[in-house]
GUVEXVO-218619 format. One record per residue (C-alpha): x, y, z; residue in one letter. Coordinates in steps of 0.1 Angstrom, whole numbers, padded with zeros to 4 digits. Last residue first. Layout:
N
pt c1:X c2:Y c3:Z residuo:a
...
# end
This chain:
81
pt c1:-0245 c2:-1055 c3:-0028 residuo:d
pt c1:-0274 c2:-1078 c3:-0032 residuo:n
pt c1:-0303 c2:-1066 c3:-0016 residuo:t
pt c1:-0305 c2:-1035 c3:-0040 residuo:d
pt c1:-0326 c2:-1005 c3:-0027 residuo:v
pt c1:-0337 c2:-0988 c3:-0060 residuo:d
pt c1:-0364 c2:-1017 c3:-0068 residuo:g
pt c1:-0370 c2:-1052 c3:-0074 residuo:w
pt c1:-0339 c2:-1068 c3:-0070 residuo:f
pt c1:-0324 c2:-1099 c3:-0086 residuo:v
pt c1:-0282 c2:-1097 c3:-0101 residuo:d
pt c1:-0279 c2:-1138 c3:-0097 residuo:r
pt c1:-0253 c2:-1158 c3:-0081 residuo:k
pt c1:-0268 c2:-1146 c3:-0045 residuo:e
pt c1:-0301 c2:-1163 c3:-0053 residuo:d
pt c1:-0334 c2:-1155 c3:-0039 residuo:n
pt c1:-0342 c2:-1136 c3:-0065 residuo:a
pt c1:-0342 c2:-1164 c3:-0085 residuo:l
pt c1:-0368 c2:-1185 c3:-0067 residuo:i
pt c1:-0385 c2:-1151 c3:-0071 residuo:h
pt c1:-0379 c2:-1152 c3:-0107 residuo:i
pt c1:-0394 c2:-1189 c3:-0111 residuo:l
pt c1:-0426 c2:-1180 c3:-0096 residuo:g
pt c1:-0438 c2:-1159 c3:-0126 residuo:t
pt c1:-0434 c2:-1188 c3:-0150 residuo:k
pt c1:-0456 c2:-1207 c3:-0125 residuo:q
pt c1:-0484 c2:-1180 c3:-0126 residuo:v
pt c1:-0486 c2:-1182 c3:-0160 residuo:p
pt c1:-0487 c2:-1223 c3:-0165 residuo:k
pt c1:-0456 c2:-1239 c3:-0172 residuo:p
pt c1:-0460 c2:-1260 c3:-0206 residuo:q
pt c1:-0462 c2:-1297 c3:-0200 residuo:v
pt c1:-0434 c2:-1318 c3:-0223 residuo:y
pt c1:-0409 c2:-1295 c3:-0216 residuo:i
pt c1:-0386 c2:-1292 c3:-0251 residuo:n
pt c1:-0371 c2:-1260 c3:-0238 residuo:l
pt c1:-0379 c2:-1243 c3:-0276 residuo:n
pt c1:-0417 c2:-1245 c3:-0258 residuo:s
pt c1:-0410 c2:-1218 c3:-0230 residuo:f
pt c1:-0427 c2:-1192 c3:-0245 residuo:n
pt c1:-0433 c2:-1161 c3:-0220 residuo:c
pt c1:-0470 c2:-1149 c3:-0220 residuo:h
pt c1:-0464 c2:-1150 c3:-0180 residuo:g
pt c1:-0429 c2:-1139 c3:-0179 residuo:l
pt c1:-0437 c2:-1103 c3:-0198 residuo:n
pt c1:-0467 c2:-1097 c3:-0172 residuo:d
pt c1:-0446 c2:-1106 c3:-0144 residuo:m
pt c1:-0417 c2:-1088 c3:-0156 residuo:v
pt c1:-0439 c2:-1054 c3:-0168 residuo:k
pt c1:-0456 c2:-1052 c3:-0136 residuo:e
pt c1:-0425 c2:-1057 c3:-0110 residuo:v
pt c1:-0404 c2:-1031 c3:-0130 residuo:l
pt c1:-0436 c2:-1004 c3:-0134 residuo:k
pt c1:-0435 c2:-1005 c3:-0095 residuo:q
pt c1:-0405 c2:-1001 c3:-0092 residuo:s
pt c1:-0401 c2:-0970 c3:-0111 residuo:n
pt c1:-0366 c2:-0962 c3:-0114 residuo:k
pt c1:-0378 c2:-0946 c3:-0151 residuo:s
pt c1:-0348 c2:-0952 c3:-0173 residuo:k
pt c1:-0327 c2:-0983 c3:-0158 residuo:r
pt c1:-0358 c2:-0999 c3:-0148 residuo:y
pt c1:-0376 c2:-0999 c3:-0180 residuo:i
pt c1:-0351 c2:-1010 c3:-0207 residuo:r
pt c1:-0323 c2:-1023 c3:-0189 residuo:y
pt c1:-0347 c2:-1042 c3:-0160 residuo:r
pt c1:-0372 c2:-1057 c3:-0190 residuo:i
pt c1:-0343 c2:-1073 c3:-0205 residuo:d
pt c1:-0329 c2:-1085 c3:-0174 residuo:s
pt c1:-0361 c2:-1100 c3:-0161 residuo:y
pt c1:-0366 c2:-1118 c3:-0195 residuo:v
pt c1:-0331 c2:-1129 c3:-0198 residuo:n
pt c1:-0334 c2:-1142 c3:-0163 residuo:y
pt c1:-0368 c2:-1162 c3:-0169 residuo:c
pt c1:-0352 c2:-1177 c3:-0202 residuo:v
pt c1:-0322 c2:-1186 c3:-0181 residuo:s
pt c1:-0344 c2:-1201 c3:-0147 residuo:f
pt c1:-0361 c2:-1222 c3:-0179 residuo:a
pt c1:-0329 c2:-1236 c3:-0193 residuo:d
pt c1:-0313 c2:-1243 c3:-0158 residuo:d
pt c1:-0345 c2:-1265 c3:-0150 residuo:v
pt c1:-0340 c2:-1281 c3:-0182 residuo:m
# end
């Protein structure tokens, strides 16, 4: 269940990174869009008894950013390279 929540979060991040950051290279816009979209993301399909609050949802991406197996970065310098 936790891995599923992380996957949903990563998919939201990847989609926004592809659509927004790839074109504009604007790190601030990337962060703002990711946080906004994650806060509104619906986790109901994961069969979680209690839905996480928006701040908890946005915190997931920060946990993923520390995972060396995931390609998460916040700007023009990719620390995973």
